N, C-alpha and C positions, 0 to 999 in steps of 0.2 A: 504494499499500500505506499503510496506516495505520502510524503510528510510535508507538513508547512512549519516553517521557522517561526510565523508568528503565533503559532499556536502550541507546538511542541515545546518551547522554551518555558514559557510563564505558566502554563497549565502545571506542571510537575512542581513548580515552584510554590505554587498557591497550596497544593495538596499537601506540602511538606510543610508549609506555614500552619495549617491547619492541623496537623500531627502535632507539630510541635508544641503549639499552644495548648491543645488538647493535654499533652505530657506535662506540662508546666502547672495547667490548672489542676490536675490529680496531686502534684506534689505539694503545692500552695493548701490544697484542702485538707489533705492529712496534716501538714505542719499545722495549721491552724486548731484542726483536733487536737492534737497533741499537746499544743500549747495554752490551749483554751482549760484543758483537764489539768495541766500543772499550776496554773495560776490560780486555781481555785474557782467558786462558783459566784465571788463576788463581781470579777472581771467578764462573766460569762456573757451577758446582755451585750456589753459594747462590742465583744469578739465575735458574738452571732450576728450583729448587726453589720459588721465589718465583712463578715462572710457572705450574708446577703447582697450587699452590695458588689462584690467581686463576682457572686454567681450572676447577677443581672448583668454586669460587664460582658460576662463570658458568653452568656446568652445573647447579647447584641451582637457580639462579634462573629458567632457561630452562624446567627442569622444571615450576616454581611458574607462570610465565606460562602454559605450555601447560595448566596445571591451572585457571587463572583463564579462558582463552579456552574450554575445555571448559564450564565453568559458564558462561559469556555466550552460548554456542550452546545450552545447555539453557534459560536463562531467556527466549530469542527463541523456541524453539519452543514453551514453555507460553505465550507472549505471543500467538503466532500463533493458537494452539489458543482463547484467549479470544475472539478477533476475532470468530469465528462467523462464516466466508465462506460456509457453506452448500454447501461442496463436497465430495463424498464422498470419503474419505481411502483410502489404501491398505491393505487389512488385512494382518495379519501383521507387527506391528513387534517388532523383535529388540532386545535389549538385551545388549551385551558391556562389557568393561569399559572404563575411560576412561583419559586420558592421564596423568594422575599418580597418587600413591598416595592424595591427598586428595580426590580426587573421582570420579564414576561418570559418564561421559559416554555418551549415548544410541547404541546402533546402531540406527538405522532404516533401514528397507526402503521407499525412497521410489522413485517414479516420476518421472525427471526428463522435462520437456516441453520440445518444440520449439514456437516460435509458429508457427501455421499462417496461411494467410492469412485477412483479416477477411472473415467473410461479411457480405451486406448484411441488415440487420434491418429489419423493418418498423415498428419502434417506437423510438424516441428512449431511452426508457427502457432497453430492452433492450441499445443501444447502450453506454449508459454503464455499465450492469453490467458489460458484458465489457470495457471499457476498463479498469475498476478491477480486476478480478479476474485478467485476463490471459488470454490465449488458451488453451483445453484442446485436449489431443491428440485424434485419434479414438478412443483406447481409454478416455476418460472418467475421466482421472488427477487426483492432487491437484494443488493449487496448486502452481506452482514455487517451490520453494526456492531462494535465491539464494547462501546460504553455502554450498551443498552442490555448488554449481558448480565442477568441477574446472578451476583456472586452466591447467593443460597441455592441456586438452581443445580442438582447433580447432572451429571454428564449422562446420557443414557447410551446404551450400546447400538440403538437404530435410530434412522431419522424420526425426528419429531416436529414437524411444520408446525408454526405457530404464528402467534401475532401479538405484536407488543404495544401495550399503550402506557401512558404515564398520566398519573392524577397526582397533582402537587409534587411533582418530582419523584413519585414513586413508582417504578416499573411493575407493570401487572401483566405476566404473560398468559396468553390464551392460546392453548392447542386446539389446533383444528382437527375435528372428529375424522376418522379414516375414510367414510364415505363420501367427503369432499377433496377432491382432487383438483379442481379449479376453483380456487376461491374467488379469483378476481373476475369471474364470469357470473357470481352470483347476483342476481336482480332482487334489489330491494324494493317493494312497493306497498302502499298502505294495505290494510287488510279489506277484503270484499265486505266486511260485517262493519256495521256503523252502531252508534249509541244514540238513544232517544230518552230524554229526560221522562221518567215515568211517574215518579212519587218524590216528594219531600218531607224528610220527617224531621220537624222541630218547630221553634217559632221563638223569635229574638224578643224577649219580654224583660231581660234582666237589664237592659240599658239603653232602653229605647221608650219613647212615648210616641202617641198617635200611630199606634201600630196595628188596630185592629178594626174593622168595619164590617157592617152586614149589609149586603146589596140588595135590591130588589129582585135579583135572579134567584136569590135564595142562596148566595153564596158569602162566606166569610172571607175576608181578603185579609191577608197578613204577609208578613215577610221575614226572611231569613237569609243571610249571607246575601248572595247577588240576584235572589230570586223573589219575585213577587207570586204569592199562592191566591189563587182563587179555590176555595176548597167549598163542595157543595154540600152543606151539614146534613142534608137528608139522604140523597143519592151517594154520599161518601165519594165523591169523584174530586180530581184536582185539574186545573187549569193553571198554566204558568206563564208570566211574562219574564223573559230571561234575556231582555237585551242590556241589561246593566252590567258592567263589567269590575264593579266593584262593590263593596257592601252597602246595602239600602239603609238608608238612615231614617226618614220619614215619609209617611203618606198622607194625603188627604182628599177627601172625598170630593167631586162636582160632578161631572158626568161618568167618567172617574179620571181622576189624574193622580200621578204619583212623582214622587222626588227621590232622588239616590245621587251619591257621590260617585263620578265615572273616572276611570283612569284611560287615558288613549292607548292603543297600542303601543307595545314594547318596540316595536319596529321602527316607530318615528320617533323614539327616544323624548318624546314629549314630557314635561312635568304632570304631577297630577292636575286634573282639571275637572273641579267639579260642576255638576251641570243639574238642570231639571228637565224630567222628561215627561210630557203630556201625553197620554195615551187614553184609547177608548176601551173601556172593560168588557164591552161585548166582542169586539171584533180582535181585540189585543194589538190593535195597530197603532204606532207611535204618529201623533199629531202634530207635536212641535218639541223642538228641544232649546231650552233657554238657558243662557247664562256660561256657555261654554268659555272659559278661560277668564270668567268676570268675577268669581268667587274665589276666596282665599281658603285653603285647609279644606273646605268641607261647606256643606250646609245643613245648618242646626235646625231652623224651623220654617216652616211655609204655610202659607193660607191663600184661597182663593175669596175673591169678592163676592158678595152676596147677589149682585147684579148678573146673573148667568155666568159667572166666573169670567168676566171681561178681563180682570185684572190680577195679578199674583203678587202676593209680598214674599219676600224672602230674607231671611238674617244668616248670614254666613259664618264661619266658625274662625274669622280673624280675630285679633287682638279687640279691635276697636266693635267688631260684632255689625258688620255693615247691614243698613237696612235698605232694601230696595224695593220699589215697584216696577213690573213689567205687564206689558200689553200681552196679553195670552197669545192672540190672533198674529200680530206681526212679529212677536217677538223681542221687541224693542224695550230698552229701559226706558221707563219714564220720570225716576227720579230716585235719590239716593241720597244715605245721611249715616254719619256714625253714630250709633245708637248707645253702647255703654262698654265699658270695660270689664264688666261682670258678665257673668253667664246668663243666658236668655233660654227660658225654657219653652215658652209659648208665643205665638203672634196671632192675631186674629183681627179683619175687618169688622168694623161696626154693622150689626144686622142691619140697622135702618140707615146707616150713612156711609157709603164707601170710601167718604174722603178721611175717615176717622179711623185708627188703628191702635189697638192696644197691644203691649208688650209686657210680660212679667218674667222674673228670673230672681237671680239673688240679690234680697233687700230691696227691691223695687218694682213698681207698676208702672209704667209710661203710657200716657195719652198723647198720641200724636194727632196732627192735623194736616192734609197735604191740601196746598193752594198753589196753583200756578206752578207746579213743578218743585215747590218748596216745601220742607217740613217744618212744623213748631211743636215742641215737646212740651208737656206739662206733667210734673211728678205728682204722683199719688200722695197724700198727706197722710200720716198715721195718727197725728194727733196725739190723743191720751192713750190710744191704743199700743201695745207692745209691738215694736218692729219685727217681724219674724225674720228667721236666717233666709229661708226661701220661701218665694213665691210659686208654687207648684204647678199650678193651672188655673183655668178660668173659663166662665161660660157667661151667656148674655140671660138675662131674665125676661119674662113677658114684657116686663115696663121697661126694658132696655136698659137697665142697672146692670154693672159688671160683678159677677160673684166670684171669688178667688179662693182657692185652697191653699193651705200654706203648711210649713213644717212644724208649726205648734198645733197642729190638729183643728185649726178653726175654719170656718167659711165665713169671708168678710164680705159685706154688702157696700160697693161704693156708688154714690150719687152720680148718675150720667152727666151731669154738667159741674157738680162742684169738684170732681176729683178728692172727695174725702169720704171715709167711712162713715156709712150711716148705721150700720148694724154689726154685730160681732155674734157667730153663732159656733158655739163648743160643737163639733161633729165627732171627732175619732182622737183616740190615745196614738200620737206619733203622727206623723206627716197625713196630709189628704192630698193621695198620687192623683185622682183623678176626679173629675166631675163630668156628669153626662144629662143634659136638659133633654125632658119627655115633651111629648104633646100635653097640652093643658096646663104648662107650668110646673109639673113635677121634677124633681131634682133627684138625681143618684150621686152618692159619692162613695168613693173607694179608699180604704185606709190601709197605711203601711203594716204600722207595728201590730195592730189589733186584727187585721186582715177581714175586717168587716165591711159589708156594703148595707148602705144604708138607704132608705127612699124617702124623699122628703116631699112635703106639701108646696104649694107657692105660697106660703107664707113662712115655709123653713120651718115646719114643725114635723117631727119623726114619727113617720108611719109605719114602717117595716123594716127589719134588719135581720142580716145572716153573717153565719162567719164561714169563710171556706176551710178547708182543711189546712192544716200545718205544713203537711209534705208539700204543698203546691206554692208555697210562698206569700208575699203580699201582694195585694191587689195593684196591678199596672194600669190597666184600662179597660172600660166597659163598653159594650156596643148594645144598643136596644134592637130586638128582632121584631117582636109585635105587641111591646107595651107590657107584656107579663115576662116572656121569655126573654134570657139575657145571654149574652156571651162575654165570658170575662177573662183578659189576658192577664197573667201573673208573673212574678217577678223570678220564677223557677222553671221560666220557658214552656208553660202550659197553658192551654185554651180550655175553660170550662164551659159548659151548657147546661141551663137549669132555669128554676123559678124558685122565688121565696120560699114558696110552699114543699116543694119537693126536693128543693137541694141541688147540688152541681155534681156533674161527672166531667172528667176529662174527656175531649174528643180530639185534641193534639197535645203530645208529650215530645218532650227532647231533655237531652244533656244540658247540664249548665256551666260547664267548664270544658277545657281542651279534651279532646280525645284522642286515643292511640290504637287500643285493642279492637280488632274486629275478626270474626271467625265465623264462617257459614257452615251451616250443619252438613253432612256428608248425603244425606238422603231426603231431607224436608226442607220446605220454603221458608224457614227460619234463620236468622242471624244473631248474633250477640257481640254487644258492644262495651266498652270499658274505658274510663277516662279519669282525669283528675278531680271530677266531682265526685268520685268515690262510687259512684252508681255502676252496677252492673245490671244491663239490660237485654231482654229477649225480644225481638221483633219478629213479625210474620209478615212476610212479603207478598203474600196474596190477600191477606185482610187488611194490609198496610195498618197495622197497629201494634201497640205494645202489649205483650205476652204477661210479661212480669218484670218487676226490678225490684234489686235488693241492694242495700247499702252496706260499705264494706268500711274497715277501719283504716286502710291506707289506699293510695291509688291504684287504679287498675290499668296497667300498662300493655297485656298482651293475653292472647286466649287461642285454644284450640281445641276443637271437637274430636272425641275419642272416636274412630271409625265406626264402632257399634252405634253410635249416636245417641248413647242415654247418660253422658256425663260430659262436662266439659270444664277444661283446664283454666285457671286464670292466674297470670303472672303479677306481682304487685310491686311497689317502688322500695320496698324494704327487702327484698330477697324472700320473702314468703310467697309460696303459691298453694291453692286451694284447688279442688274437684268438686264441681257442683253437679247434683242430680238433677236432671232438666224437669222432672215431674213435681219432686217435693221441695226443690230448691235448698235442700239441705246440703252441707258440707259433708261429704262421705270421706275424705282425706286430704291433708294439707302436711306440708313441709316448709323447712327452710335452708334456702342455698347461700351462703354468705350474707353479706349485709348491705349489697349494693342494689340497685334496680335490676329486676329482670325485663329483657328486651325482646324474647321470643319463646314460645311454647309451640313443640311439633311431634307429634304421635308418628310413631311410624307406620307405614301403609296397613300392616295386619294388625296394629294396636298394640303390639307385644312390648314396646318401647314407647318411652316418653324423654324427649331431649328439651331441656330448658337452658336457655342462654343467656347469660348475665353480664352486665358490667363489671364484674370481677374479672374478666377475661377466661374464664371456663364454661365449658359446657357441660351440664351435669346429665347424666343419663340413667334411667330408671326402667326397672324390669314392672311390667303391669299385668297384673292378673285380677281374676275374679271381676271380669267384664268391665274395667276399669276403675274399681273400687278399691284396689291393694296396690301399693308402690314399694319397691325396695330399691335402694342405691344398688346400681350396677356398675358403674364407673363415672370418670371423668376426664374430659378432654382437654388437656393442658398443652398449649402450642401457640396461641394468639399472645400477640403482644399489645393488643388494643381490645376494647368491650367487642361483644358479640353484638352484631346488626340483625344478621339473617341467617338462617341455615334450612336446610332441605334435605331428606331422606330418598336414597336409592330405591327404584323400584321393588328391589329383592329384600328390601328393610335391613342391608347388613351395612351400607355406609352413609356416610354425612358429607355434605357441602356446606362450609358456613363461610359468612364475610365478618369483616370487624370494621371496628372505627378508623384503623390506617388503612384501609383498601386492601387488606390480606383475601386471600382465596385459598382455604385449606381443605382437604379431604381427609376422613378418618374412616380406620375400619372398625367398627363398634364391635363385632361378634369377636374379632381378634383381641379384645381388651381394649376399646378407645385409642387404638393406634394410629398417630400420625402417619400419613402416607407421603413419603419423602419425594416420590417420584410422581408428580402431579401428571405428568402425562399419562399415566396409566388409567386415568379418570376421565380421559376426553371422549370416550366410547360411553361412558356410562349412562343409562338411562335413570330420570330422577320422576319420582312419583308425583314432586310440584317442583314450581321454579318460582320461589319468591326471593333469592339473592340477587341482589341488583348488580353483581358483578360476575360476569361469566361471558364464554364466548357466545353462547345463544343469544344475549341479550347486550352485546356490546353498542351496537345501533341504538339503544335507546338513550344514550349520553348524549345530550346537546351541544353544540358548539358554545364554548364559554363556560361549561360545567366545571365546578371545583371540586366535586367528590360528594358533596353534601345536598344537591338539588334534588335529586331523587331520594324520596322518603321510603317508598315501597313500590313493588310490582308484582304482579300476579299473571302467571300462565293460565290460559283456560284449560279446563279438564280435556277438551278435544285437542290442544295442544295446534291451537291453528292462530291465536291472538295472545299478545300479552298486552295488559293494563299498566299503566305508569302513574303514580301519584308524585308530584314533583312540587317544588316549593315558592311556584309561582301561581298557585291558586288554578292549575290546569290537571284535568286527566287526560292522557294520551292513551290511543289505542295503535299498537303495533302488530304488524304482521310477524308471527313466531314461526322459525326463529328469525332473527333481526342480527346477523352477526357481522354488519359492515357499518362504518362509519355514518353518520347523517342519515339514517335511516328514515324515509317518510313515515308519517303518521296521521291520524285523525286527533283533531283538538278539541276540547269540550270544556266551557266557562260554566260557572255557577257558583264556585264555592270563593267565599271572600278570604280566606286564610290560606294556609299552607295545607296541602292535603296531605294528610297522614297515614292513610292506609287504604288500599282498593283490595276488594276481593270477588270472584265470580260465585254466583250459586251452584248447586250440585250439578244442574244441568245445563248450565252455560246461558240459560235464559236471559238472565239480569247480572249488572256489574253493580257493586255498591262501593261507592266512593265516602270518605268520612274528612270532614274538614275539622282543623284543629281549634284554633280559637272561635270561629264562625259556629262553633258547636253544630253543624248542620251534617245530617247524611243523606246524600242522594242515591236514589235507586233509578239506574240506567237500564232501559229495555235493549237488551241486544237484536237488533233486526239486519237482514240479508245474509251473504254468506253462501257457500256452497260445499260440496263434497271435498275429501282430499284430507292430506294428513300432513303435518308439519316436516316430517322426513321424508314423505314422498315430494314434498316440495323442495326439500334440499337436494334430493338424489335428482330430481329433474333438471335442476339447476347446473348440477355438475356433469357435465358431458363427458367425463373421463370416469364417471363411477361406474363400475360394474355391477354392484348389486346394493341394496337398502334394505334395512330391517324391515320388521312386520309392522304394519300399521298399528298405532295404540288404540286400545278401546277406550270410548267415552267414559 
């Protein structure tokens, strides 16, 4: 190989410099330890501080050295390209983020070649050219890059073609299966299957207001994540408005119109641009988009004027909480003014005069008058009454007076022209979160701390009251159905339906904190979820409802069903895991492995083993007997240098493939005593019962350009082995063809989540895909449509023209 003087001189010097400084660091470290112990405990804190400073300095120096090394590798690569070896290079180079903050290191997909036996050449010139270039593999790969050779990889007695990728400077070798001989000829296409949003589980009541309405069509309207749901309360069907690309913050009814905060496509690199969408609730057609680029941070409150909704009032989330009025038909701004530096909770046009606007929020009630494009503001006067910390909500009475609910539990009546309090009515213990005006002047109020709903007469005399169950939380909002029946949104993300006489039952439920654990039943249309709210929930995909829910002492982070379908294992944040009976919901077994959180639970295909992946870098293996009710420790897989992220069992139930937080792919022989398989190429043809590992030859193409190794949270291969679903950190669900072993594989992309997607899983018959958001607490059920006959391995075999045979098709 031709050497370059510009690279060959300074690269060894930098490597020597790194080794020399590492040796000096170790000597200094032990010197300080000995010195500290000799001087006694009095000087130990100072010496410990000095050691910490030294350690930090060494860490910074190592980071710079890594950056220099990455730059050296980049220069070598550029030099090699300039040498013009006249050898075809592998297509599809991928660039990821570099080792240090000051450099960008290439993440290139390369094929590593093993030297083959030298063929006899007829001409001496050909023999010399081969000697200088190195032997090529049978796949016609690019010349071998010696710096990409992983030092930990043992040499194999036979040729083992492979692909190498780098994530954050760490080399990851993927061995090509034997039935692929023409890797470069493989064609990556999107799968014929597609996804269609079928159902949305959950409701955003914990931190939003004005988030529940009842429509004349018999539908309850609410939102969660990026989806507005229209749920028919009698027919139990859903329609969805999903034109939003970020979380919905507020909704308000006129014909029907809705507001949300929208992010422009990442491809345009535009900053966040909140806006308002006005759309028709019957046709779900967007009628107008207002204020794109005009609002800062987001939109906090919105209201339509009472004169057929001709004007829209918007308050954004900027520091000054800008109040603006817009012409709904033209989409133009009519007037704008700074409202207050304090939080604003509600805004509304006066029901009798659209030139008057009322706002309320932290310690204030403002009365605005709009005239000739200019605002004038009058502040509400509390006088002899105690000024509450928060004015939570307000409505208009039949006489035009303003009724406000505050954090002290009072309903205050404000004169429509005096801007002063006329009357104070004690209503609730704790905050008054919502007020709902009914026909005839009747008023409903919802309490926070006391969880009560109270019906008031027109003169604010209490008539009836009821208390909602504690497990649903406080009352967030109330929607009137027919004067008697009510819909109640709660702070624990539930929607209740009922009356004062008959009580209330939940028609919509959801998690209330970040979710990570997701598992589907092996033979039934049910799935289980768990998360940071310490809830374990079992859902029915056909009935679209919650079957049962139990509370735990710790966070639930992972789960898996036993193949017999009678029990399910749940891993917790403390290293403890438990096995639940699906019928009785009782704990039939539990154990503790370490004191760190568990990240993955996986049964072997026949249910004889359970693998438990932990953040202590170990995989614990258990023998499973008595139909999943008895567990005994079989062994422990020790070899990862970082926490376990994903693992899968082979179809024969003897081997495990696992990923870790430092992007390792390891293989284990469980039957042989949890033995680490050093020769990883021996597993290249092994068939896997499931495929959830995010790193592997068959799923290399799911990594997008610019990924840093943490952008993909989860993936799941379908049972038919035809497609793979991916959950990423950018609120997207992707559907790829399986396998997808080439860079930049095309996919179908789907939006709907408003937070990082933490998990995805296919149902037992691949009819639906379930995706789970993190902070948006939303579960989306997607219907799989389209597709045709065929098998993933048949697809690989047909794409490889030199392949002589292919394995038998897998059963669904």
